[in-house]
PDB file of N, CA, C, O and CB in Angstrom:
ATOM      1  N   MET A   1      16.741   4.096 -30.357  1.00  0.00           N
ATOM      2  CA  MET A   1      15.686   5.040 -30.846  1.00  0.00           C
ATOM      3  C   MET A   1      15.059   4.457 -32.035  1.00  0.00           C
ATOM      4  O   MET A   1      15.742   3.880 -32.881  1.00  0.00           O
ATOM      5  CB  MET A   1      16.246   6.443 -31.184  1.00  0.00           C
ATOM      6  N   ALA A   2      13.743   4.587 -32.140  1.00  0.00           N
ATOM      7  CA  ALA A   2      13.087   4.109 -33.308  1.00  0.00           C
ATOM      8  C   ALA A   2      12.280   5.294 -34.008  1.00  0.00           C
ATOM      9  O   ALA A   2      12.027   6.330 -33.392  1.00  0.00           O
ATOM     10  CB  ALA A   2      12.149   2.914 -32.915  1.00  0.00           C
ATOM     11  N   LYS A   3      11.902   5.091 -35.285  1.00  0.00           N
ATOM     12  CA  LYS A   3      11.158   6.135 -35.927  1.00  0.00           C
ATOM     13  C   LYS A   3       9.793   5.511 -36.333  1.00  0.00           C
ATOM     14  O   LYS A   3       9.695   4.387 -36.827  1.00  0.00           O
ATOM     15  CB  LYS A   3      11.953   6.732 -37.174  1.00  0.00           C
ATOM     16  N   ILE A   4       8.729   6.358 -36.075  1.00  0.00           N
ATOM     17  CA  ILE A   4       7.436   6.012 -36.566  1.00  0.00           C
ATOM     18  C   ILE A   4       7.054   6.832 -37.769  1.00  0.00           C
ATOM     19  O   ILE A   4       7.265   8.043 -37.710  1.00  0.00           O
ATOM     20  CB  ILE A   4       6.431   6.169 -35.500  1.00  0.00           C
ATOM     21  N   ILE A   5       6.550   6.348 -38.784  1.00  0.00           N
ATOM     22  CA  ILE A   5       6.177   7.035 -39.922  1.00  0.00           C
ATOM     23  C   ILE A   5       4.717   6.708 -40.260  1.00  0.00           C
ATOM     24  O   ILE A   5       4.443   5.536 -40.518  1.00  0.00           O
ATOM     25  CB  ILE A   5       7.106   6.708 -41.041  1.00  0.00           C
ATOM     26  N   ILE A   6       3.784   7.618 -40.280  1.00  0.00           N
ATOM     27  CA  ILE A   6       2.434   7.508 -40.675  1.00  0.00           C
ATOM     28  C   ILE A   6       2.136   8.280 -41.889  1.00  0.00           C
ATOM     29  O   ILE A   6       1.901   9.487 -41.831  1.00  0.00           O
ATOM     30  CB  ILE A   6       1.573   7.914 -39.617  1.00  0.00           C
ATOM     31  N   ASP A   7       2.139   7.570 -43.060  1.00  0.00           N
ATOM     32  CA  ASP A   7       1.918   8.356 -44.340  1.00  0.00           C
ATOM     33  C   ASP A   7       1.259   7.484 -45.306  1.00  0.00           C
ATOM     34  O   ASP A   7       1.862   6.473 -45.669  1.00  0.00           O
ATOM     35  CB  ASP A   7       3.241   8.908 -44.959  1.00  0.00           C
ATOM     36  N   PRO A   8       0.083   7.747 -45.776  1.00  0.00           N
ATOM     37  CA  PRO A   8      -0.789   8.687 -45.540  1.00  0.00           C
ATOM     38  C   PRO A   8      -1.571   8.643 -44.141  1.00  0.00           C
ATOM     39  O   PRO A   8      -1.751   7.564 -43.576  1.00  0.00           O
ATOM     40  CB  PRO A   8      -1.634   8.642 -46.612  1.00  0.00           C
ATOM     41  N   VAL A   9      -1.997   9.769 -43.640  1.00  0.00           N
ATOM     42  CA  VAL A   9      -2.826   9.717 -42.393  1.00  0.00           C
ATOM     43  C   VAL A   9      -4.278   9.424 -42.988  1.00  0.00           C
ATOM     44  O   VAL A   9      -4.763  10.205 -43.807  1.00  0.00           O
ATOM     45  CB  VAL A   9      -2.743  11.187 -41.459  1.00  0.00           C
ATOM     46  N   ASN A  10      -4.902   8.389 -42.600  1.00  0.00           N
ATOM     47  CA  ASN A  10      -6.305   7.938 -43.080  1.00  0.00           C
ATOM     48  C   ASN A  10      -7.408   8.948 -42.650  1.00  0.00           C
ATOM     49  O   ASN A  10      -7.121   9.676 -41.699  1.00  0.00           O
ATOM     50  CB  ASN A  10      -6.674   6.476 -42.470  1.00  0.00           C
ATOM     51  N   ARG A  11      -8.527   9.075 -43.175  1.00  0.00           N
ATOM     52  CA  ARG A  11      -9.639   9.919 -42.972  1.00  0.00           C
ATOM     53  C   ARG A  11      -9.291  11.395 -42.988  1.00  0.00           C
ATOM     54  O   ARG A  11      -9.967  12.180 -42.324  1.00  0.00           O
ATOM     55  CB  ARG A  11     -10.277   9.570 -41.722  1.00  0.00           C
ATOM     56  N   MET A  12      -8.313  11.784 -43.683  1.00  0.00           N
ATOM     57  CA  MET A  12      -7.975  13.124 -44.077  1.00  0.00           C
ATOM     58  C   MET A  12      -8.171  13.404 -45.461  1.00  0.00           C
ATOM     59  O   MET A  12      -7.848  12.519 -46.254  1.00  0.00           O
ATOM     60  CB  MET A  12      -6.660  13.416 -43.762  1.00  0.00           C
ATOM     61  N   GLU A  13      -8.650  14.491 -45.902  1.00  0.00           N
ATOM     62  CA  GLU A  13      -8.629  14.904 -47.326  1.00  0.00           C
ATOM     63  C   GLU A  13      -7.368  15.484 -47.756  1.00  0.00           C
ATOM     64  O   GLU A  13      -6.822  16.438 -47.202  1.00  0.00           O
ATOM     65  CB  GLU A  13      -9.676  15.867 -47.606  1.00  0.00           C
ATOM     66  N   GLY A  14      -6.926  14.849 -48.792  1.00  0.00           N
ATOM     67  CA  GLY A  14      -5.560  15.346 -49.219  1.00  0.00           C
ATOM     68  C   GLY A  14      -4.493  14.418 -48.695  1.00  0.00           C
ATOM     69  O   GLY A  14      -4.828  13.342 -48.198  1.00  0.00           O
ATOM     70  N   HIS A  15      -3.178  14.788 -48.781  1.00  0.00           N
ATOM     71  CA  HIS A  15      -2.083  14.018 -48.377  1.00  0.00           C
ATOM     72  C   HIS A  15      -1.412  14.581 -47.143  1.00  0.00           C
ATOM     73  O   HIS A  15      -0.968  15.729 -47.168  1.00  0.00           O
ATOM     74  CB  HIS A  15      -1.137  13.906 -49.476  1.00  0.00           C
ATOM     75  N   LEU A  16      -1.322  13.837 -46.085  1.00  0.00           N
ATOM     76  CA  LEU A  16      -0.727  14.310 -44.795  1.00  0.00           C
ATOM     77  C   LEU A  16       0.194  13.136 -44.243  1.00  0.00           C
ATOM     78  O   LEU A  16      -0.219  11.976 -44.251  1.00  0.00           O
ATOM     79  CB  LEU A  16      -1.922  14.712 -43.701  1.00  0.00           C
ATOM     80  N   GLY A  17       1.254  13.419 -43.841  1.00  0.00           N
ATOM     81  CA  GLY A  17       2.226  12.490 -43.317  1.00  0.00           C
ATOM     82  C   GLY A  17       2.787  12.991 -41.925  1.00  0.00           C
ATOM     83  O   GLY A  17       2.960  14.189 -41.701  1.00  0.00           O
ATOM     84  N   ILE A  18       3.062  11.982 -40.993  1.00  0.00           N
ATOM     85  CA  ILE A  18       3.615  12.318 -39.702  1.00  0.00           C
ATOM     86  C   ILE A  18       4.814  11.430 -39.607  1.00  0.00           C
ATOM     87  O   ILE A  18       4.793  10.275 -40.034  1.00  0.00           O
ATOM     88  CB  ILE A  18       2.595  12.117 -38.500  1.00  0.00           C
ATOM     89  N   GLU A  19       5.947  12.022 -38.998  1.00  0.00           N
ATOM     90  CA  GLU A  19       7.168  11.284 -38.735  1.00  0.00           C
ATOM     91  C   GLU A  19       7.593  11.728 -37.334  1.00  0.00           C
ATOM     92  O   GLU A  19       7.679  12.906 -36.988  1.00  0.00           O
ATOM     93  CB  GLU A  19       8.302  11.555 -39.841  1.00  0.00           C
ATOM     94  N   ALA A  20       7.837  10.720 -36.605  1.00  0.00           N
ATOM     95  CA  ALA A  20       8.281  11.026 -35.124  1.00  0.00           C
ATOM     96  C   ALA A  20       9.339   9.994 -34.620  1.00  0.00           C
ATOM     97  O   ALA A  20       9.241   8.790 -34.858  1.00  0.00           O
ATOM     98  CB  ALA A  20       6.982  10.974 -34.100  1.00  0.00           C
ATOM     99  N   ASP A  21      10.294  10.519 -33.950  1.00  0.00           N
ATOM    100  CA  ASP A  21      11.352   9.633 -33.227  1.00  0.00           C
ATOM    101  C   ASP A  21      10.652   9.219 -31.836  1.00  0.00           C
ATOM    102  O   ASP A  21       9.985  10.011 -31.170  1.00  0.00           O
ATOM    103  CB  ASP A  21      12.876  10.505 -32.951  1.00  0.00           C
ATOM    104  N   ILE A  22      10.877   7.947 -31.502  1.00  0.00           N
ATOM    105  CA  ILE A  22      10.480   7.529 -30.083  1.00  0.00           C
ATOM    106  C   ILE A  22      11.675   6.908 -29.499  1.00  0.00           C
ATOM    107  O   ILE A  22      12.505   6.278 -30.153  1.00  0.00           O
ATOM    108  CB  ILE A  22       9.237   6.505 -30.027  1.00  0.00           C
ATOM    109  N   THR A  23      11.720   7.124 -28.202  1.00  0.00           N
ATOM    110  CA  THR A  23      12.775   6.400 -27.399  1.00  0.00           C
ATOM    111  C   THR A  23      12.026   5.836 -26.143  1.00  0.00           C
ATOM    112  O   THR A  23      11.021   6.372 -25.677  1.00  0.00           O
ATOM    113  CB  THR A  23      14.044   7.416 -26.958  1.00  0.00           C
ATOM    114  N   PRO A  24      12.621   4.681 -25.629  1.00  0.00           N
ATOM    115  CA  PRO A  24      12.041   3.965 -24.489  1.00  0.00           C
ATOM    116  C   PRO A  24      12.067   5.026 -23.301  1.00  0.00           C
ATOM    117  O   PRO A  24      13.043   5.750 -23.102  1.00  0.00           O
ATOM    118  CB  PRO A  24      12.898   2.566 -24.136  1.00  0.00           C
ATOM    119  N   ALA A  25      10.958   5.054 -22.561  1.00  0.00           N
ATOM    120  CA  ALA A  25      10.903   5.997 -21.413  1.00  0.00           C
ATOM    121  C   ALA A  25      11.510   5.285 -20.215  1.00  0.00           C
ATOM    122  O   ALA A  25      11.758   4.080 -20.175  1.00  0.00           O
ATOM    123  CB  ALA A  25       9.408   6.473 -21.098  1.00  0.00           C
ATOM    124  N   GLU A  26      11.729   6.202 -19.206  1.00  0.00           N
ATOM    125  CA  GLU A  26      12.291   5.587 -17.978  1.00  0.00           C
ATOM    126  C   GLU A  26      11.329   4.612 -17.320  1.00  0.00           C
ATOM    127  O   GLU A  26      11.779   3.604 -16.776  1.00  0.00           O
ATOM    128  CB  GLU A  26      12.669   6.669 -16.971  1.00  0.00           C
ATOM    129  N   SER A  27       9.968   4.877 -17.345  1.00  0.00           N
ATOM    130  CA  SER A  27       8.998   3.971 -16.913  1.00  0.00           C
ATOM    131  C   SER A  27       8.492   3.182 -18.074  1.00  0.00           C
ATOM    132  O   SER A  27       9.121   3.150 -19.131  1.00  0.00           O
ATOM    133  CB  SER A  27       7.909   4.667 -16.220  1.00  0.00           C
ATOM    134  N   ASN A  28       7.315   2.516 -17.891  1.00  0.00           N
ATOM    135  CA  ASN A  28       6.739   1.792 -18.935  1.00  0.00           C
ATOM    136  C   ASN A  28       6.251   2.668 -20.059  1.00  0.00           C
ATOM    137  O   ASN A  28       5.722   3.763 -19.868  1.00  0.00           O
ATOM    138  CB  ASN A  28       5.668   0.988 -18.420  1.00  0.00           C
ATOM    139  N   GLY A  29       6.464   2.114 -21.268  1.00  0.00           N
ATOM    140  CA  GLY A  29       6.025   2.883 -22.472  1.00  0.00           C
ATOM    141  C   GLY A  29       7.095   3.559 -23.202  1.00  0.00           C
ATOM    142  O   GLY A  29       8.261   3.208 -23.021  1.00  0.00           O
ATOM    143  N   PHE A  30       6.777   4.550 -24.056  1.00  0.00           N
ATOM    144  CA  PHE A  30       7.706   5.211 -24.903  1.00  0.00           C
ATOM    145  C   PHE A  30       7.326   6.725 -24.749  1.00  0.00           C
ATOM    146  O   PHE A  30       6.282   7.111 -24.222  1.00  0.00           O
ATOM    147  CB  PHE A  30       7.633   4.663 -26.432  1.00  0.00           C
ATOM    148  N   ARG A  31       8.309   7.543 -25.278  1.00  0.00           N
ATOM    149  CA  ARG A  31       7.983   8.913 -25.222  1.00  0.00           C
ATOM    150  C   ARG A  31       8.409   9.541 -26.640  1.00  0.00           C
ATOM    151  O   ARG A  31       9.341   9.041 -27.270  1.00  0.00           O
ATOM    152  CB  ARG A  31       8.720   9.607 -23.965  1.00  0.00           C
ATOM    153  N   LEU A  32       7.774  10.532 -27.069  1.00  0.00           N
ATOM    154  CA  LEU A  32       8.104  11.065 -28.357  1.00  0.00           C
ATOM    155  C   LEU A  32       9.167  12.222 -28.226  1.00  0.00           C
ATOM    156  O   LEU A  32       9.003  13.073 -27.352  1.00  0.00           O
ATOM    157  CB  LEU A  32       6.808  11.565 -29.051  1.00  0.00           C
ATOM    158  N   ASN A  33      10.136  12.269 -28.981  1.00  0.00           N
ATOM    159  CA  ASN A  33      11.146  13.282 -29.011  1.00  0.00           C
ATOM    160  C   ASN A  33      10.536  14.629 -29.638  1.00  0.00           C
ATOM    161  O   ASN A  33       9.625  14.609 -30.465  1.00  0.00           O
ATOM    162  CB  ASN A  33      12.396  12.749 -29.842  1.00  0.00           C
ATOM    163  N   PRO A  34      11.068  15.666 -29.210  1.00  0.00           N
ATOM    164  CA  PRO A  34      10.417  16.891 -29.611  1.00  0.00           C
ATOM    165  C   PRO A  34      10.571  17.288 -31.076  1.00  0.00           C
ATOM    166  O   PRO A  34      10.077  18.339 -31.482  1.00  0.00           O
ATOM    167  CB  PRO A  34      10.917  17.965 -28.787  1.00  0.00           C
ATOM    168  N   ASN A  35      11.262  16.450 -31.893  1.00  0.00           N
ATOM    169  CA  ASN A  35      11.489  16.713 -33.362  1.00  0.00           C
ATOM    170  C   ASN A  35      10.465  15.969 -34.246  1.00  0.00           C
ATOM    171  O   ASN A  35      10.803  15.636 -35.382  1.00  0.00           O
ATOM    172  CB  ASN A  35      12.943  16.272 -33.776  1.00  0.00           C
ATOM    173  N   ALA A  36       9.228  15.694 -33.777  1.00  0.00           N
ATOM    174  CA  ALA A  36       8.182  15.211 -34.562  1.00  0.00           C
ATOM    175  C   ALA A  36       7.841  16.140 -35.720  1.00  0.00           C
ATOM    176  O   ALA A  36       7.815  17.357 -35.540  1.00  0.00           O
ATOM    177  CB  ALA A  36       7.021  14.984 -33.720  1.00  0.00           C
ATOM    178  N   GLN A  37       7.573  15.579 -36.931  1.00  0.00           N
ATOM    179  CA  GLN A  37       7.232  16.544 -38.045  1.00  0.00           C
ATOM    180  C   GLN A  37       5.838  16.021 -38.589  1.00  0.00           C
ATOM    181  O   GLN A  37       5.483  14.843 -38.574  1.00  0.00           O
ATOM    182  CB  GLN A  37       8.437  16.579 -39.272  1.00  0.00           C
ATOM    183  N   CYS A  38       5.155  17.026 -39.042  1.00  0.00           N
ATOM    184  CA  CYS A  38       3.940  16.847 -39.857  1.00  0.00           C
ATOM    185  C   CYS A  38       4.066  17.631 -41.154  1.00  0.00           C
ATOM    186  O   CYS A  38       4.439  18.803 -41.164  1.00  0.00           O
ATOM    187  CB  CYS A  38       2.675  17.299 -39.077  1.00  0.00           C
ATOM    188  N   ARG A  39       3.748  16.961 -42.229  1.00  0.00           N
ATOM    189  CA  ARG A  39       3.986  17.515 -43.548  1.00  0.00           C
ATOM    190  C   ARG A  39       2.744  17.297 -44.565  1.00  0.00           C
ATOM    191  O   ARG A  39       2.247  16.182 -44.726  1.00  0.00           O
ATOM    192  CB  ARG A  39       5.288  16.853 -44.118  1.00  0.00           C
ATOM    193  N   GLY A  40       2.353  18.286 -45.140  1.00  0.00           N
ATOM    194  CA  GLY A  40       1.375  18.052 -46.250  1.00  0.00           C
ATOM    195  C   GLY A  40       2.004  18.013 -47.502  1.00  0.00           C
ATOM    196  O   GLY A  40       2.832  18.857 -47.844  1.00  0.00           O
ATOM    197  N   ASN A  41       1.595  16.931 -48.304  1.00  0.00           N
ATOM    198  CA  ASN A  41       2.288  16.619 -49.629  1.00  0.00           C
ATOM    199  C   ASN A  41       1.515  17.110 -50.868  1.00  0.00           C
ATOM    200  O   ASN A  41       1.849  16.901 -52.035  1.00  0.00           O
ATOM    201  CB  ASN A  41       2.496  15.079 -49.769  1.00  0.00           C
ATOM    202  N   MET A  42       0.476  17.767 -50.463  1.00  0.00           N
ATOM    203  CA  MET A  42      -0.394  18.215 -51.616  1.00  0.00           C
ATOM    204  C   MET A  42      -0.998  19.625 -51.337  1.00  0.00           C
ATOM    205  O   MET A  42      -1.533  19.812 -50.245  1.00  0.00           O
ATOM    206  CB  MET A  42      -1.582  17.162 -51.863  1.00  0.00           C
ATOM    207  N   TYR A  43      -0.952  20.492 -52.134  1.00  0.00           N
ATOM    208  CA  TYR A  43      -1.615  21.752 -52.022  1.00  0.00           C
ATOM    209  C   TYR A  43      -2.521  22.033 -53.069  1.00  0.00           C
ATOM    210  O   TYR A  43      -2.116  22.107 -54.230  1.00  0.00           O
ATOM    211  CB  TYR A  43      -0.716  22.779 -51.949  1.00  0.00           C
ATOM    212  N   ARG A  44      -3.763  22.204 -52.757  1.00  0.00           N
ATOM    213  CA  ARG A  44      -4.825  22.291 -53.773  1.00  0.00           C
ATOM    214  C   ARG A  44      -5.373  23.674 -54.011  1.00  0.00           C
ATOM    215  O   ARG A  44      -6.136  23.897 -54.951  1.00  0.00           O
ATOM    216  CB  ARG A  44      -5.939  21.415 -53.393  1.00  0.00           C
ATOM    217  N   GLY A  45      -4.970  24.642 -53.127  1.00  0.00           N
ATOM    218  CA  GLY A  45      -5.256  26.011 -53.293  1.00  0.00           C
ATOM    219  C   GLY A  45      -6.682  26.482 -52.791  1.00  0.00           C
ATOM    220  O   GLY A  45      -7.034  27.654 -52.928  1.00  0.00           O
ATOM    221  N   PHE A  46      -7.398  25.630 -52.270  1.00  0.00           N
ATOM    222  CA  PHE A  46      -8.783  26.078 -51.659  1.00  0.00           C
ATOM    223  C   PHE A  46      -8.604  27.092 -50.694  1.00  0.00           C
ATOM    224  O   PHE A  46      -9.420  28.006 -50.574  1.00  0.00           O
ATOM    225  CB  PHE A  46      -9.557  24.941 -50.970  1.00  0.00           C
ATOM    226  N   GLU A  47      -7.483  26.981 -49.924  1.00  0.00           N
ATOM    227  CA  GLU A  47      -7.324  27.955 -48.878  1.00  0.00           C
ATOM    228  C   GLU A  47      -7.407  29.452 -49.468  1.00  0.00           C
ATOM    229  O   GLU A  47      -8.014  30.353 -48.889  1.00  0.00           O
ATOM    230  CB  GLU A  47      -5.941  27.694 -48.151  1.00  0.00           C
ATOM    231  N   GLN A  48      -6.744  29.605 -50.654  1.00  0.00           N
ATOM    232  CA  GLN A  48      -6.668  30.860 -51.100  1.00  0.00           C
ATOM    233  C   GLN A  48      -8.045  31.342 -51.628  1.00  0.00           C
ATOM    234  O   GLN A  48      -8.367  32.525 -51.513  1.00  0.00           O
ATOM    235  CB  GLN A  48      -5.619  30.932 -52.097  1.00  0.00           C
ATOM    236  N   LEU A  49      -8.833  30.452 -52.188  1.00  0.00           N
ATOM    237  CA  LEU A  49     -10.239  30.748 -52.586  1.00  0.00           C
ATOM    238  C   LEU A  49     -11.053  31.252 -51.447  1.00  0.00           C
ATOM    239  O   LEU A  49     -11.865  32.164 -51.601  1.00  0.00           O
ATOM    240  CB  LEU A  49     -10.911  29.521 -53.156  1.00  0.00           C
ATOM    241  N   LEU A  50     -10.833  30.635 -50.245  1.00  0.00           N
ATOM    242  CA  LEU A  50     -11.670  30.841 -49.184  1.00  0.00           C
ATOM    243  C   LEU A  50     -11.258  31.992 -48.204  1.00  0.00           C
ATOM    244  O   LEU A  50     -11.925  32.187 -47.188  1.00  0.00           O
ATOM    245  CB  LEU A  50     -11.774  29.602 -48.501  1.00  0.00           C
ATOM    246  N   LYS A  51     -10.197  32.731 -48.495  1.00  0.00           N
ATOM    247  CA  LYS A  51      -9.709  33.857 -47.652  1.00  0.00           C
ATOM    248  C   LYS A  51     -10.860  34.876 -47.618  1.00  0.00           C
ATOM    249  O   LYS A  51     -11.489  35.171 -48.634  1.00  0.00           O
ATOM    250  CB  LYS A  51      -8.333  34.520 -48.237  1.00  0.00           C
ATOM    251  N   LYS A  52     -11.100  35.385 -46.448  1.00  0.00           N
ATOM    252  CA  LYS A  52     -12.000  36.523 -46.090  1.00  0.00           C
ATOM    253  C   LYS A  52     -13.497  36.269 -46.647  1.00  0.00           C
ATOM    254  O   LYS A  52     -14.263  37.152 -47.033  1.00  0.00           O
ATOM    255  CB  LYS A  52     -11.386  37.911 -46.712  1.00  0.00           C
ATOM    256  N   ARG A  53     -13.739  34.967 -46.613  1.00  0.00           N
ATOM    257  CA  ARG A  53     -15.208  34.540 -47.042  1.00  0.00           C
ATOM    258  C   ARG A  53     -15.931  33.988 -45.579  1.00  0.00           C
ATOM    259  O   ARG A  53     -15.325  33.694 -44.549  1.00  0.00           O
ATOM    260  CB  ARG A  53     -15.150  33.162 -48.371  1.00  0.00           C
ATOM    261  N   ASP A  54     -17.190  33.948 -45.777  1.00  0.00           N
ATOM    262  CA  ASP A  54     -17.946  33.344 -44.739  1.00  0.00           C
ATOM    263  C   ASP A  54     -17.540  31.840 -44.711  1.00  0.00           C
ATOM    264  O   ASP A  54     -17.371  31.244 -45.775  1.00  0.00           O
ATOM    265  CB  ASP A  54     -19.495  33.555 -44.970  1.00  0.00           C
ATOM    266  N   PRO A  55     -17.395  31.268 -43.609  1.00  0.00           N
ATOM    267  CA  PRO A  55     -17.097  29.801 -43.519  1.00  0.00           C
ATOM    268  C   PRO A  55     -18.020  28.840 -44.270  1.00  0.00           C
ATOM    269  O   PRO A  55     -17.646  27.801 -44.815  1.00  0.00           O
ATOM    270  CB  PRO A  55     -17.121  29.406 -42.107  1.00  0.00           C
ATOM    271  N   ARG A  56     -19.302  29.322 -44.232  1.00  0.00           N
ATOM    272  CA  ARG A  56     -20.284  28.385 -44.834  1.00  0.00           C
ATOM    273  C   ARG A  56     -20.165  28.476 -46.412  1.00  0.00           C
ATOM    274  O   ARG A  56     -20.834  27.684 -47.076  1.00  0.00           O
ATOM    275  CB  ARG A  56     -21.799  28.748 -44.336  1.00  0.00           C
ATOM    276  N   ASP A  57     -19.497  29.233 -46.933  1.00  0.00           N
ATOM    277  CA  ASP A  57     -19.261  29.402 -48.482  1.00  0.00           C
ATOM    278  C   ASP A  57     -18.367  28.151 -48.854  1.00  0.00           C
ATOM    279  O   ASP A  57     -18.378  27.683 -49.993  1.00  0.00           O
ATOM    280  CB  ASP A  57     -18.444  30.931 -48.901  1.00  0.00           C
ATOM    281  N   ALA A  58     -17.652  27.676 -47.911  1.00  0.00           N
ATOM    282  CA  ALA A  58     -16.699  26.517 -48.233  1.00  0.00           C
ATOM    283  C   ALA A  58     -17.511  25.246 -48.703  1.00  0.00           C
ATOM    284  O   ALA A  58     -17.045  24.462 -49.531  1.00  0.00           O
ATOM    285  CB  ALA A  58     -15.797  26.131 -46.907  1.00  0.00           C
ATOM    286  N   MET A  59     -18.642  25.104 -48.178  1.00  0.00           N
ATOM    287  CA  MET A  59     -19.383  23.890 -48.619  1.00  0.00           C
ATOM    288  C   MET A  59     -19.895  23.975 -50.117  1.00  0.00           C
ATOM    289  O   MET A  59     -20.179  22.950 -50.737  1.00  0.00           O
ATOM    290  CB  MET A  59     -20.608  23.671 -47.661  1.00  0.00           C
ATOM    291  N   VAL A  60     -19.986  25.054 -50.590  1.00  0.00           N
ATOM    292  CA  VAL A  60     -20.464  25.308 -52.031  1.00  0.00           C
ATOM    293  C   VAL A  60     -19.074  25.278 -52.913  1.00  0.00           C
ATOM    294  O   VAL A  60     -18.921  24.561 -53.902  1.00  0.00           O
ATOM    295  CB  VAL A  60     -21.332  26.881 -52.176  1.00  0.00           C
ATOM    296  N   ILE A  61     -18.201  26.078 -52.444  1.00  0.00           N
ATOM    297  CA  ILE A  61     -17.096  26.365 -53.299  1.00  0.00           C
ATOM    298  C   ILE A  61     -16.247  25.024 -53.513  1.00  0.00           C
ATOM    299  O   ILE A  61     -15.775  24.761 -54.619  1.00  0.00           O
ATOM    300  CB  ILE A  61     -16.225  27.538 -52.664  1.00  0.00           C
ATOM    301  N   THR A  62     -16.085  24.240 -52.471  1.00  0.00           N
ATOM    302  CA  THR A  62     -15.091  23.103 -52.492  1.00  0.00           C
ATOM    303  C   THR A  62     -15.803  21.860 -52.705  1.00  0.00           C
ATOM    304  O   THR A  62     -15.133  20.831 -52.621  1.00  0.00           O
ATOM    305  CB  THR A  62     -14.268  22.998 -51.197  1.00  0.00           C
ATOM    306  N   GLN A  63     -17.028  21.767 -52.965  1.00  0.00           N
ATOM    307  CA  GLN A  63     -17.718  20.384 -53.187  1.00  0.00           C
ATOM    308  C   GLN A  63     -17.307  19.741 -54.413  1.00  0.00           C
ATOM    309  O   GLN A  63     -16.949  20.411 -55.383  1.00  0.00           O
ATOM    310  CB  GLN A  63     -19.237  20.492 -53.241  1.00  0.00           C
ATOM    311  N   ARG A  64     -17.341  18.347 -54.426  1.00  0.00           N
ATOM    312  CA  ARG A  64     -17.058  17.556 -55.567  1.00  0.00           C
ATOM    313  C   ARG A  64     -18.418  17.127 -56.181  1.00  0.00           C
ATOM    314  O   ARG A  64     -19.455  16.976 -55.534  1.00  0.00           O
ATOM    315  CB  ARG A  64     -16.160  16.334 -55.186  1.00  0.00           C
ATOM    316  N   HIS A  65     -18.282  16.964 -57.426  1.00  0.00           N
ATOM    317  CA  HIS A  65     -19.456  16.548 -58.245  1.00  0.00           C
ATOM    318  C   HIS A  65     -19.303  15.099 -58.686  1.00  0.00           C
ATOM    319  O   HIS A  65     -20.174  14.568 -59.375  1.00  0.00           O
ATOM    320  CB  HIS A  65     -19.621  17.470 -59.499  1.00  0.00           C
TER     321      HIS A  65
END
């Protein structure tokens, strides 16, 4: 059994990591075990600001200058 760790996941805002165990499959290739994990390492709180708002408000509230 081998382990794949992708941390950080590129092209994502913030910090996201994925960890998965793989085992050789009966046929060609590999298969992922059901205990793969995805974790966010950073919480910025924008989700709380955007609750119960129009989705279009996110462009203005979360923009960077």
